[in-house]
C-alpha positions in Angstrom: -54.8 46.3 -31.6 -57.2 45.4 -28.6 -60.8 45.1 -30.3 -63.9 46.1 -27.8 -67.5 45.9 -28.2 -70.1 47.9 -26.5 -72.4 45.6 -24.6 -75.4 47.3 -25.2 -78.5 43.9 -23.9 -77.7 41.6 -21.7 -76.0 38.0 -22.4 -76.9 35.0 -20.3 -73.1 34.2 -19.6 -73.7 32.9 -16.1 -73.4 28.8 -16.1 -72.3 29.5 -20.4 -70.0 26.9 -21.7 -67.0 28.6 -23.1 -68.5 27.7 -26.8 -71.1 29.2 -26.6 -70.3 33.0 -26.0 -69.2 33.7 -29.8 -72.8 32.1 -30.4 -73.9 34.6 -27.8 -72.0 37.2 -29.0 -73.0 37.0 -32.1 -76.8 37.8 -31.3 -75.9 41.2 -30.7 -74.3 41.7 -34.0 -71.0 42.9 -33.3 -68.8 44.7 -35.2 -65.6 42.5 -34.8 -65.3 38.7 -35.1 -63.9 36.5 -33.3 -61.6 33.5 -33.1 -61.1 30.6 -31.2 -57.5 32.2 -30.7 -59.0 35.5 -29.3 -60.1 35.6 -24.8 -63.7 37.3 -23.9 -63.4 39.5 -20.7 -66.2 41.7 -19.6 -64.9 45.1 -18.6 -67.6 48.3 -17.1 -70.0 46.3 -19.1 -67.3 46.0 -22.8 -66.5 42.6 -24.1 -62.5 43.1 -24.6 -61.0 40.1 -27.4 -57.7 39.0 -26.7 -56.2 40.2 -23.5 -55.4 39.6 -19.9 -53.7 36.3 -21.2 -50.7 35.1 -22.6 -51.5 34.9 -26.7 -48.4 34.1 -28.9 -47.8 36.7 -31.6 -46.3 35.2 -34.9 -44.1 36.6 -38.0 -43.0 35.6 -40.7 -39.8 37.5 -42.9 -37.7 37.2 -46.0 -34.9 38.7 -46.7 -36.5 40.9 -48.9 -38.2 42.5 -46.2 -34.9 43.6 -45.0 -33.0 44.9 -47.6 -31.6 48.3 -47.8 -28.4 49.7 -48.9 -26.2 49.4 -45.8 -25.7 46.8 -43.1 -28.2 47.4 -40.5 -32.1 47.4 -41.0 -34.9 47.1 -38.7 -38.7 47.3 -39.6 -41.9 46.9 -37.3 -42.8 43.5 -36.8 -46.2 44.0 -35.0 -47.8 46.9 -32.8 -48.0 45.8 -29.2 -51.5 47.8 -28.0 -51.2 50.0 -24.9 -50.6 48.4 -21.7 -48.7 45.5 -23.6 -46.0 43.1 -21.8 -43.8 41.0 -23.3 -42.8 37.6 -21.4 -40.5 36.0 -24.4 -39.3 36.4 -27.8 -38.5 33.0 -30.1 -36.4 33.2 -33.2 -36.1 31.0 -36.0 -34.8 30.9 -39.4 -36.2 28.6 -41.9 -34.1 29.2 -44.5 -30.4 30.7 -43.7 -29.9 34.2 -44.8 -27.0 33.8 -47.3 -26.2 36.1 -50.8 -23.4 38.9 -51.8 -20.2 39.2 -49.8 -22.6 38.6 -46.6 -20.4 36.6 -44.3 -22.8 37.1 -41.2 -26.0 38.0 -40.9 -28.0 38.2 -37.0 -31.8 39.7 -35.9 -32.7 41.3 -32.8 -35.8 42.1 -31.0 -36.6 45.2 -29.3 -37.6 48.9 -29.9 -36.6 52.3 -31.5 -33.9 52.8 -29.1 -33.2 49.4 -27.8 -33.3 47.0 -30.8 -31.8 44.2 -28.5 -34.6 44.7 -25.6 -36.1 41.5 -25.9 -34.0 39.4 -27.5 -30.5 39.7 -28.5 -28.8 39.4 -31.9 -29.6 35.7 -33.2 -27.3 33.9 -35.8 -29.6 33.6 -38.6 -26.9 33.4 -41.2 -26.4 29.5 -39.7 -27.9 26.2 -41.4 -31.5 25.9 -40.3 -32.3 23.1 -38.1 -35.2 21.8 -36.2 -33.0 22.4 -32.8 -31.9 26.1 -34.4 -33.1 28.4 -32.7 -33.4 31.2 -29.8 -35.7 32.2 -26.6 -35.3 35.0 -24.7 -37.3 35.6 -21.5 -36.9 39.2 -21.0 -40.4 40.1 -19.2 -40.9 43.9 -20.1 -43.2 46.0 -20.7 -44.1 49.1 -22.4 -46.7 52.2 -23.0 -50.3 52.7 -22.1 -50.6 55.3 -24.5 -53.5 54.1 -27.0 -51.0 54.3 -29.7 -49.2 51.3 -28.5 -45.1 50.5 -29.4 -43.6 49.5 -32.8 -42.0 45.8 -31.7 -39.1 45.9 -34.2 -37.2 43.6 -36.0 -33.4 44.5 -36.5 -30.9 42.8 -39.2 -27.5 43.2 -39.3 -24.9 41.9 -42.0 -21.6 42.0 -41.8 -18.8 42.5 -45.1 -21.8 43.2 -47.1 -24.8 45.1 -47.5 -27.9 43.7 -46.6 -29.1 44.4 -50.1 -27.1 42.0 -51.2 -28.8 38.9 -49.5 -30.2 36.4 -52.4 -31.8 34.2 -49.4 -33.3 33.6 -45.8 -36.6 33.6 -44.0 -37.4 33.7 -40.6 -40.1 32.8 -38.0 -40.4 35.2 -34.7 -42.9 34.6 -32.1 -43.9 36.9 -29.4 -45.2 35.6 -26.0 -47.4 38.6 -24.9 -50.4 39.8 -22.9 -52.3 43.4 -22.4 -52.5 44.5 -18.8 -56.2 45.4 -18.2 
């Protein structure tokens, strides 16, 4: 979600060092908290945090998040804000997904109706390792509707239902910007 703060006081941003911006913003008692990861942009007297510059969003899920009495399940990874653009996706499991009679387990990233739009199915059943990951660079955008777009993580198992898994943890990083 894009945080916005209406500027009601003039801030001396000219000749201001980047590290001073947070202090200046705090003097106007904002209703948003700014972090080191946020990028501040001024648009029509509105300070907008975290847009216009690519930022990685990290989502961590384990086998219980996908558990269902079926071979497939998709869950929301995060909500892409209105005007969002996804530049890349990285999938890396820290623990392989195993259990029950499952003989294969994959994870893809997309949206409702196209669950592989941003990352094709990646084998998270294989042994985890420092060089075992997938990076996809499908650049595409989503709606400018204020509600944003749910970015979905889609799990698929083979031979046994997803609720038979007994182990597995995966990190998904999504490089995104918001068109301003």
